[in-house]
C-alpha positions in Angstrom: 0.1 -0.1 0.0 1.3 3.4 -0.9 2.0 5.8 2.0 -0.6 8.3 1.3 -3.3 5.5 0.9 -2.1 3.9 4.2 -2.5 7.4 6.0 -5.8 7.9 4.3 -7.2 4.3 5.3 -6.1 4.8 9.1 -7.8 8.2 9.2 -10.9 6.9 7.5 -11.3 4.4 10.5 -13.3 7.0 12.1 -13.3 8.5 15.8 -14.0 5.3 17.7 -10.9 3.8 19.0 -12.6 1.1 21.1 -10.8 2.2 24.1 -13.0 3.8 26.8 -12.1 7.2 27.6 -9.8 7.6 24.6 -10.8 10.1 21.8 -9.7 9.7 18.4 -7.2 12.2 17.3 -6.4 12.7 13.6 -3.2 10.8 12.8 -0.5 12.9 11.6 2.3 12.3 9.0 5.3 12.2 11.9 4.0 9.4 14.1 3.0 7.2 11.1 6.5 7.8 9.7 8.2 6.8 12.8 6.1 3.7 13.4 6.6 2.7 9.7 10.5 3.1 10.3 10.4 0.8 13.6 8.4 -1.7 11.8 10.6 -1.8 8.9 13.8 -2.2 11.5 12.0 -4.9 13.2 11.5 -6.7 9.8 7.7 -6.6 10.0 7.1 -4.6 7.1 9.1 -3.9 3.8 9.3 -0.6 2.2 9.7 -0.2 -1.7 10.7 3.2 -3.0 10.2 4.0 -6.6 13.2 5.3 -8.3 11.3 7.2 -11.0 9.1 10.1 -10.7 6.5 10.5 -9.4 8.4 9.0 -6.2 6.4 7.2 -3.7 6.9 4.3 -1.2 4.9 1.2 -0.9 4.8 -0.7 2.1 3.7 -4.5 2.5 3.7 -6.8 5.3 6.6 -9.3 5.9 6.0 -13.1 6.3 6.8 -12.9 9.8 4.2 -10.2 10.2 1.5 -12.0 8.5 2.3 -15.1 10.6 2.1 -12.8 13.8 -1.4 -11.4 12.7 -2.5 -14.9 12.1 -1.4 -15.9 15.7 -3.0 -13.0 17.1 -6.3 -13.1 15.5 -7.8 -15.8 17.9 -6.8 -13.3 20.8 -8.5 -10.5 19.3 -11.8 -12.7 18.6 -11.6 -13.8 22.2 -11.4 -10.2 23.5 -14.5 -9.1 21.2 -16.3 -12.1 22.5 -15.5 -11.4 26.2 -15.7 -7.8 26.4 -17.9 -7.9 29.7 -14.9 -9.6 31.3 -12.4 -7.4 29.9 -14.3 -4.2 31.1 -14.9 -5.7 34.6 -11.2 -6.5 35.0 -10.5 -2.9 33.8 -13.0 -1.4 36.2 -11.3 -3.4 39.1 -7.8 -2.3 38.1 -9.1 1.4 38.0 -10.8 1.0 41.3 -7.6 -0.5 43.1 -5.4 2.3 41.4 -7.5 4.7 43.0 -7.4 3.4 46.5 -3.7 2.5 46.4 -2.6 6.2 46.0 
């Protein structure tokens, strides 16, 4: 996916982050650039830069990243299925944090 298409796709996801109390902020170029560089250094994505005009970079997931996504999918499905359990645990943690201060 080209960088601008990737940025647009992330921005198009909307305002609901799925995390309580977290408001969506418009993703800026700089954090995405840093994240992509770290993912590239960690060999989770590959960056291909066109050598001819118009210059653009294309990013793709590495085989290791595809394997990681496949391994994490059941965990994400479990969390979506058990949101009530996750919410109760989060509420208990926040209650404990408030009393331990």
